[in-house]
C-alpha positions as protocol buffer text, in pm:
chain_id: "A"
residue {
  index: 1
  type: MET
  ca { x: 3149 y: -3357 z: -193 }
}
residue {
  index: 2
  type: ILE
  ca { x: 3421 y: -3267 z: -445 }
}
residue {
  index: 3
  type: GLY
  ca { x: 3493 y: -2952 z: -243 }
}
residue {
  index: 4
  type: ARG
  ca { x: 3548 y: -3154 z: 75 }
}
residue {
  index: 5
  type: LEU
  ca { x: 3786 y: -3386 z: -109 }
}
residue {
  index: 6
  type: GLU
  ca { x: 3978 y: -3088 z: -245 }
}
residue {
  index: 7
  type: GLY
  ca { x: 4015 y: -2946 z: 107 }
}
residue {
  index: 8
  type: TYR
  ca { x: 4133 y: -3278 z: 250 }
}
residue {
  index: 9
  type: LEU
  ca { x: 4389 y: -3333 z: -25 }
}
residue {
  index: 10
  type: GLY
  ca { x: 4516 y: -2977 z: 18 }
}
residue {
  index: 11
  type: LYS
  ca { x: 4568 y: -3024 z: 393 }
}
residue {
  index: 12
  type: LYS
  ca { x: 4757 y: -3349 z: 337 }
}
residue {
  index: 13
  type: ARG
  ca { x: 4952 y: -3203 z: 41 }
}
residue {
  index: 14
  type: LEU
  ca { x: 4826 y: -3476 z: -190 }
}
residue {
  index: 15
  type: MET
  ca { x: 4739 y: -3451 z: -559 }
}
residue {
  index: 16
  type: LEU
  ca { x: 4456 y: -3610 z: -756 }
}
residue {
  index: 17
  type: ASN
  ca { x: 4544 y: -3782 z: -1085 }
}
residue {
  index: 18
  type: ILE
  ca { x: 4251 y: -3671 z: -1302 }
}
residue {
  index: 19
  type: GLU
  ca { x: 4339 y: -3920 z: -1580 }
}
residue {
  index: 20
  type: LYS
  ca { x: 4288 y: -4214 z: -1342 }
}
residue {
  index: 21
  type: THR
  ca { x: 3988 y: -4069 z: -1156 }
}
residue {
  index: 22
  type: LYS
  ca { x: 3633 y: -4185 z: -1233 }
}
residue {
  index: 23
  type: VAL
  ca { x: 3300 y: -4117 z: -1060 }
}
residue {
  index: 24
  type: MET
  ca { x: 2988 y: -4331 z: -1038 }
}
residue {
  index: 25
  type: GLY
  ca { x: 2660 y: -4185 z: -916 }
}
residue {
  index: 26
  type: PHE
  ca { x: 2408 y: -4383 z: -712 }
}
residue {
  index: 27
  type: SER
  ca { x: 2045 y: -4302 z: -635 }
}
residue {
  index: 28
  type: LYS
  ca { x: 1776 y: -4447 z: -413 }
}
residue {
  index: 29
  type: GLY
  ca { x: 1467 y: -4595 z: -573 }
}
residue {
  index: 30
  type: GLY
  ca { x: 1614 y: -4656 z: -917 }
}
residue {
  index: 31
  type: GLY
  ca { x: 1465 y: -4341 z: -1067 }
}
residue {
  index: 32
  type: ARG
  ca { x: 1594 y: -4169 z: -1375 }
}
residue {
  index: 33
  type: LYS
  ca { x: 1944 y: -4032 z: -1325 }
}
residue {
  index: 34
  type: GLN
  ca { x: 1989 y: -3657 z: -1356 }
}
residue {
  index: 35
  type: LYS
  ca { x: 2251 y: -3519 z: -1593 }
}
residue {
  index: 36
  type: PHE
  ca { x: 2543 y: -3382 z: -1393 }
}
residue {
  index: 37
  type: THR
  ca { x: 2898 y: -3292 z: -1490 }
}
residue {
  index: 38
  type: TRP
  ca { x: 3169 y: -3359 z: -1233 }
}
residue {
  index: 39
  type: ARG
  ca { x: 3465 y: -3122 z: -1243 }
}
residue {
  index: 40
  type: TRP
  ca { x: 3797 y: -3100 z: -1063 }
}
residue {
  index: 41
  type: LYS
  ca { x: 3972 y: -2763 z: -1089 }
}
residue {
  index: 42
  type: GLY
  ca { x: 3791 y: -2694 z: -1417 }
}
residue {
  index: 43
  type: ARG
  ca { x: 3862 y: -3034 z: -1575 }
}
residue {
  index: 44
  type: LYS
  ca { x: 3580 y: -3280 z: -1643 }
}
residue {
  index: 45
  type: ILE
  ca { x: 3587 y: -3613 z: -1455 }
}
residue {
  index: 46
  type: GLU
  ca { x: 3462 y: -3918 z: -1646 }
}
residue {
  index: 47
  type: GLU
  ca { x: 3141 y: -4072 z: -1511 }
}
residue {
  index: 48
  type: VAL
  ca { x: 3106 y: -4449 z: -1548 }
}
residue {
  index: 49
  type: LYS
  ca { x: 2812 y: -4692 z: -1519 }
}
residue {
  index: 50
  type: ASN
  ca { x: 3023 y: -4987 z: -1399 }
}
residue {
  index: 51
  type: PHE
  ca { x: 3354 y: -5015 z: -1217 }
}
residue {
  index: 52
  type: THR
  ca { x: 3586 y: -5316 z: -1183 }
}
residue {
  index: 53
  type: ASP
  ca { x: 3862 y: -5345 z: -923 }
}
residue {
  index: 54
  type: LEU
  ca { x: 4054 y: -5660 z: -830 }
}
residue {
  index: 55
  type: GLY
  ca { x: 3811 y: -5872 z: -1031 }
}
residue {
  index: 56
  type: TYR
  ca { x: 3499 y: -5743 z: -856 }
}
residue {
  index: 57
  type: GLU
  ca { x: 3252 y: -5545 z: -1068 }
}
residue {
  index: 58
  type: ILE
  ca { x: 2989 y: -5308 z: -931 }
}
residue {
  index: 59
  type: GLY
  ca { x: 2729 y: -5108 z: -1121 }
}
residue {
  index: 60
  type: ARG
  ca { x: 2539 y: -4796 z: -1024 }
}
residue {
  index: 61
  type: ASN
  ca { x: 2210 y: -4987 z: -1039 }
}
residue {
  index: 62
  type: GLY
  ca { x: 2323 y: -5230 z: -765 }
}
residue {
  index: 63
  type: TYR
  ca { x: 2463 y: -5490 z: -1005 }
}
residue {
  index: 64
  type: LYS
  ca { x: 2765 y: -5677 z: -871 }
}
residue {
  index: 65
  type: ARG
  ca { x: 2974 y: -5968 z: -992 }
}
residue {
  index: 66
  type: GLY
  ca { x: 3294 y: -6124 z: -870 }
}
residue {
  index: 67
  type: ARG
  ca { x: 3451 y: -6376 z: -637 }
}
residue {
  index: 68
  type: TRP
  ca { x: 3407 y: -6245 z: -282 }
}
């Protein structure tokens, strides 16, 4: 998936700000999450358990909270 994003951004001549980029992994069935390191051009991308945007919070376990 990261490779596809890199190709798309390259075609559009866009850049990714690695300091502002976060990833959150989801899985079906709620099983134990595998350890995985996300990298962009050799730099590690921070993985988060929860993400908040515009007052709406979502978690990788399906948790959500906010006014929508």
